[in-house]
N, C-alpha and C positions, 0 to 999 in steps of 0.2 A: 128447110125449115129454120135451121140455125142462122143461115145467111139472111133469111127474111126477118129474123128477130134482131139482126144487127151484128152478127159475127163477122169479123174482118179477117179473112185468111189471106196469106201472102200471095201476091201475083207478080209475074215477070212478063213484061210486054203485053199486059192486059189479060193474060191467061194465068190460071192457078198454078202456083209452084208446088211441085210434088217432091217429097224426099224418099230416099231408100233406106231401109233398115235391115237388121239381121235376118238372114234366110229368105229375103225377098228377091224375086227374080227381076224386078223393075222398080222404078220410083213410082210410088202410088199413094203416098201419105200427104194429106193436106197439112200445112203448117201455118202458124200465126206468130207474128213478131219474132221470126227466126226460130226460137226454141220455147215458145210459151203457148203452145196449142191448147193444152189442157186448161191453162189459166184463162184463155180467151173464151173457151166453151163455158167454163164455170161463171165467168162474168156475165155472159149473155143469159144463161139459165137463171141465175139469181135475180137479174133484172126482170125477167119475164115472170118469175114467181112473185116478186114484189108488185107487179102490175095486176096480178089476179086477186081480186077482192075476196074470192071464196076460199083462198088458201090462207090458213093461219099458221104462222111459225111459232114454235115454242122454243125460244133460245134458253140455254142453260138448263135444259131438262135432259134426263137420261132414262131410256126405256129399260125397265127392270125385267119384265117378262111379258109373254103373251097370255091372253085370257082365252081359254078354250071351254066351251059349254056344249054339252051333248055332241061332242066330236067336231064342233065347228069353231073356228077362230072368230071371236066376237069382240076383240078389243085388246088393249095393252095396259099394263101397269107402268106408271111413269113416276120418276123421282124429280121433284122440283129441287134443284141443287141449292137454290137460294134459301128456301124455308126448311128444307129437310123433310118435307111432307111427301107422301106417296098418294097418288090418286089413280083412278081407272078411267081410261078413255074408251067408251063403248064404240063399236064400229061394226057395220055390216060386212066390211071386208078390210083386210090389212095387207099392205104391200111393204115388204122388207127391201130397203136399198141401203144397207148399213156398211157395205164394202167388205174388205177382206180381214185378214188376221196376221199381217206381217209382224205385229208387235210380239208374237210368241217367240220370235227369234231375236238374238242379241244384236244382230246387224240387219237392218231393214230400211228400205227406201220409203216405207209407209209412214203416214202421220201417227202421232201418239194415240189417237183414238181408234186405230185399226186393230182392235182387240178381239175380233171374232164374235161380237155381241149378237148379231143377227143369227149366226149359225148356231150358237149355243142356245139361244132362246127358242129357235125353231126345233132343235133336237128335244128340248124339254117339253115342247108343246106336242111332240109326237110325229114331227116331220122326218123324212128320210134325208140323210146327208150322203152324198155320193162322191167317190174318187178323192177323198181327203188326203191321200198320200201324195198327190201331184201338186207340189209347191214349186213355183218357178223362182229361180234365183237370177237376179240381173248381174251380169259379170262385171260391169263397170260402175261402181259407186265410189265416190270420193273416200279415200282412206286417210283420216287424220285422227290420232288418238284423242284429240281435244274437241272433236266435233262429231255430230251424228252423220251417218252416211247421206250423201247427196247424190241423186241420180245424175249420171253423165250420159245423156241421151245416146241411144244406138245410132241416131242420125249422124253423130260425129264420125263413127266408123263408116257409115254410108257415104260420107263425104271424103273419106280417105284416111282417117285417123288410124294409127297403128298401135299394136300392143307390144311392149318391150318388157323383158324380165329385168331382174335387179342388176344383171350384168350389162344391160343395154341392148341385148340381142332380140331381134324379132323372132317370134316362136310359133305363131298360129298356123303357118303353112305346114308345120310338122304334125298338126293334129287334124286338119280338115282342109279339103281343096278350096273352100270358100274363105279360108284364112280368118281374118278378124270379123268377117260377116257370117261366120258359121252360126248355127242355132245356139241359143243362149245356154242350154245345158252343157253343150260341148265346150263352149268358150269358158264357162265357169269352172268346169273340171280341169281344163287345160291350165287356167290361171292357178288353181290350187296345186297342180302338179309342178308348175314352174316355181311357185312359192316354196314348196317343199324341197325342190332340187337346189335352190339357191339360198335356202334357209332365211327367207324374207317374209315379211308380213303383208306385202303387197307387190303388185307389178306396176307398170306405168302405161298411161295412155298418152300418145304423142301426136299433137296437132301442129307442132312448130313449123313443119314443112308446108302447111297449107296457106301460110301468109297471114300476117297480123290483121290486115284490114278485112279479109274474108272471114276470119274467125270471129272478130268483134261484131261483124254484121250478121253472120249466120247464127252465132250462138251467144247473143248478148247477155242472157240470164246466167248461163254457165260461166262466161267470162267474168261477169261482175261478182258472182258468188265466190269463185276461186280467188279473185283478187282480194276479197275481204279476209281470206286466210293467207294472204301474202304469197299467192301463187299466180304468176302471170303466165297463163297457158299459151300465150303466143311465143314465149321464150323458154318455158320450163315444161318438163314432162309432168303429168298429173298422176299422183299415187292413187291407185284404184284396187279394189278387191270386190268379190261377189257379196251381194246382200239379198235377203229375202225380199221378193218383189210382188208376187201375184199368186193367188190361189185358183188353180183350175177347178178344184173340187169346191163343194158348197152344198147348199140346200137344193135337192133335186127339184127341177121344174119341168113341165112340158113346154112346148114352143109358144105358149101363151102366158108363161110365168106362173102357172098354177102349181102349187106344191101338193104333197099327199094329204095335207090337212085342208078340208073345205074352208074357204074363206081366207086362206093365207096364200099370198102371192110373193114372189121375189124376183129381183132383177139386178143385173150388174154383178160385181165380184162375189157378193154373198150367195149368189145362185150358181147352180151347176146345170146350165141349159143343154150342155152336150156339144156346143159348137166348137169348143177348143180341143177336146180330147185330152190326151196326156201331156200336151204342151201347148204353147200359144205363140202365135206370130206377133211381133211388135205392132202396137196400135189397134189390134183387133178388139181389145177390151173396151176402148172408147166406142167403137162401132157396135159392139154387143150391147153396151149400156143404152145407146140411143135406140136401137131396134127393139130390144126386149123391154126396155123401160116403157116405151109406148105400148107395146103389146100387153104387158102386165097391167098397165093402167086401164086400158080398154076392157080387158077381161075382168078386172076387179070391179069396175063400174057396172058391167053387165051382171056380175054375180050379186052385187049389192042391190041392184034394182029388183032382183028376184026374191030378196029376203024381207022378212018382216023386221020390225024394230027389234034389236037385240034384247035378250033376256035382261030384266032389270038387274043392274050390277051396282055394287056399292060405289058411291062417288068418291069416297076418301077412305084410306086405311092408314094405319100407323105403322111405320117401319119398326120392325122388331130388331133391336140390337142383337147382333150375332155374338158368338164367342170367338170370333177370329182375332180380335185384338185391335191394336192401334193402326193408324195409317202407316206407321213405320214398319209394322209387321207385314202389311200388304205389299209395300214396296220391296221389302226384302224377298218375299216369295216371288214376286214378279221378276225381279232380277235373277234369282236362282233358276226359275223356269226358263227364262230366255237363254241363259248360258247352257242349260241342259239341252234345249232344243237345237241350239246352234252347234254344239259339240257332238251330239249323238243322233240327231234327226235332220242333218243339214244337207249340203250338196251331195256328199257321198255317205251312204249309210251301210250298215252291216247288221246281220242278225244279232251279233253280240251287243253292239251299241244300242240297237232298238230295244232289246230285252231290258237293258239297264234303264233306258229312258222310260219304258212302260212301267217298270217297277216303281221308279221314283214318282212318276205322275200319279200312279195309283195311291201312293201314300199321301201326296198332296191333295188328291181329290177328297180324301176323308176330312180335310180341314175346311172345305168350302161347300158343305152340303146345306148349311142353314142360311137364312136371310142375313143381309148385312146393312149397315147404316151409312155407307159412304160409297161414292162412285168408284173410288180406287179399289175397294174390296170387291165390289160387284164386277168390275172389269177383270180382276184377277180370277174370280170364280169362272167367268166365261173363258178366259185364256186357258185355264187348266183343262176345262172340258173339251175345248177345241183341240188343244195340244194332244190330249189323249186320243182323240179321233184320228189325228194325223199320224201319231206314232203307232197306234194299233193297226191302222190300215197299211202303213209302210212295212210293218213286221209281217203282216199277212201276205203281202204281194211279193212272192219269191221270184221275181224277174225284174229286169231293168227296161223301162220304157218311158219315153218322153223325159219329163223332169225328174222322174223317180229312178235313182241309180243305187243298186245294191252291189257292193264290191264282192259279196259272196255269191251273187247270182247276176253276173254281168250280161247274160244273154237276154235278148228281148223276146225272141220267139220260142218260148217254152210251152209245151203242150198243156192246155188247160188253163192258161193265164190270160187269154184274150177276153176278158170280162171286166165288168165294173165291180168295185167294192162299194158296199153300202152299209151305213150305220143307222139302225132303226130299232126302236123298242128294245134296246139293250143288246142287240146282236150285230155282229159284222156279217153281212150277207153278200152274196155274189149274184151278178147278172140281174135277171128279173125275178128270181126265185126268192123265197123266204127261208131257204135252207140254211142251216147254220154252217158257217165256214170252218170245216175241219175241226169241229168241236170248240172253236174259239168263241167265247161269249164276251160281250163288251157291255158295260153298264156305266152310268155316270160316276160310279164309285170305283171303276177300274176293272181289271180282268177278274172274272169270277169262275173261270173254267179253262 
C-alpha cells in the first residue's frame, strides 16, 4: 500500500535491499535513502492525508482531554494554541495515535512532543494502561553535551560497526555471543558497565573500518548530522550512550485497537497491543503502526456507524487558569522530572531508587491536579502522571525481564511474576484480574496505600 502511494524503498539489482538490525537472525528490514526509512514513510503518509478531502488537519492545536459521557468516549477537549481558547470536538469514536513518552527521561531519541499525552488522557478517561514498566533504551545515541541525543541506527551495527570503550577496546563479546548485535537491553547495560569501569560519560561507535564511500552511501543522514557537529564518522569514532527510545507499555487494546473504554481506540506506541511483550525487536514498531493503525481505523469506523449522534456537548469552554505558575515553573518541573526518571527509573533500577522516585513523583503530582492555561503546563501534567505509572509499575515488578532490569531482583524467572501489570481506576493490578497488587494502590495523586 505504501509503495502504491509512492514510497520509494532502496533496491539493489532491481530487488528490495534489506538491512539487519540487533537480535535479528537475518536481513529483513526495508530501507529508504540509506537511513531515512521513517522519513520516507512519513512523507508518503502526509501526502496521502493531504489528498483526502474528508480529512481535516488542525495544526497548532493541543488535545487537553477526552470527553466521556455515560461510559463512552464521545469527543475531545482541544486547545487552540494561537487564540488560547478551548473547545470540544464531538465524535462517535476517537482514535489515539499520539506516540510514546520518551520525554519523561533526560536523554531520549524521541521528539519534544513525546510527552505521554495520549496515555495520560486515556488513564484519566478510565482506560487501562498495561506494562508501563517496560521502557526500551536504545544503546547508541549520539552523546554530545551541547546537543540532544541523535539516534545512530542499529543498522550501523548490522553492517559491521563496533562498540569500543573509552580505552579503545572492543567489549561486547564479553557480554553476549552476538556481540554488538545483542538485544538492546543487554547492549545498553553493557555500555553503562563500561562507562562505570572507565569512569567515562560515553563509549564509542566505530565505523571507520567500513570505508568512507560505503558509510556515506549507506548512512547519508547520520553522516551529515554528525558532520554538523564536527565529527567525520568515516575517520573518527562516534561518542554514544543509551537513551530512552520506546514504550512497550501503553493503553491496553485488543487486536483491533479497542481500549477498555467504548468508543476509544489506540494504535502505535501509545497503545499496548501485546505484540512486543517485555522488549521489542528493531523496526517492529513501524510494522505495528501500519498493521494496527489500519485495524483501529476500521474498528473505529464500524463502531461509529453503530452510534447515534453524540450527546450535545458545549462547543466552547474557557480555560481556567491554574495555580501552577508561570511557564518558567513548568519548565523547571519538567527538567527535574526528567533527571529523576533518568537517574532512578532508567536502564538499571533498584527498589531503593524506585521508592525515592515514587515519593518525589507523588509530591509533584499534587501540583498538577488542576487545569492549566498553557501547553507547556499541560504537557508537564501528563508527564508526571505517566512517569508515576512507569515508576510504580517498575517498583511492583520484582523480577528482571525484557527491558525492565532490577539490580536487586536480577532473575527473570521468579515464581508468580509471569503476568502483566495494569494501571486502572487508581489501582495497579495484575494479569486479567482486578485484584489489588499486594496492597499497592495507585492514583493520579500518587501512592495511597
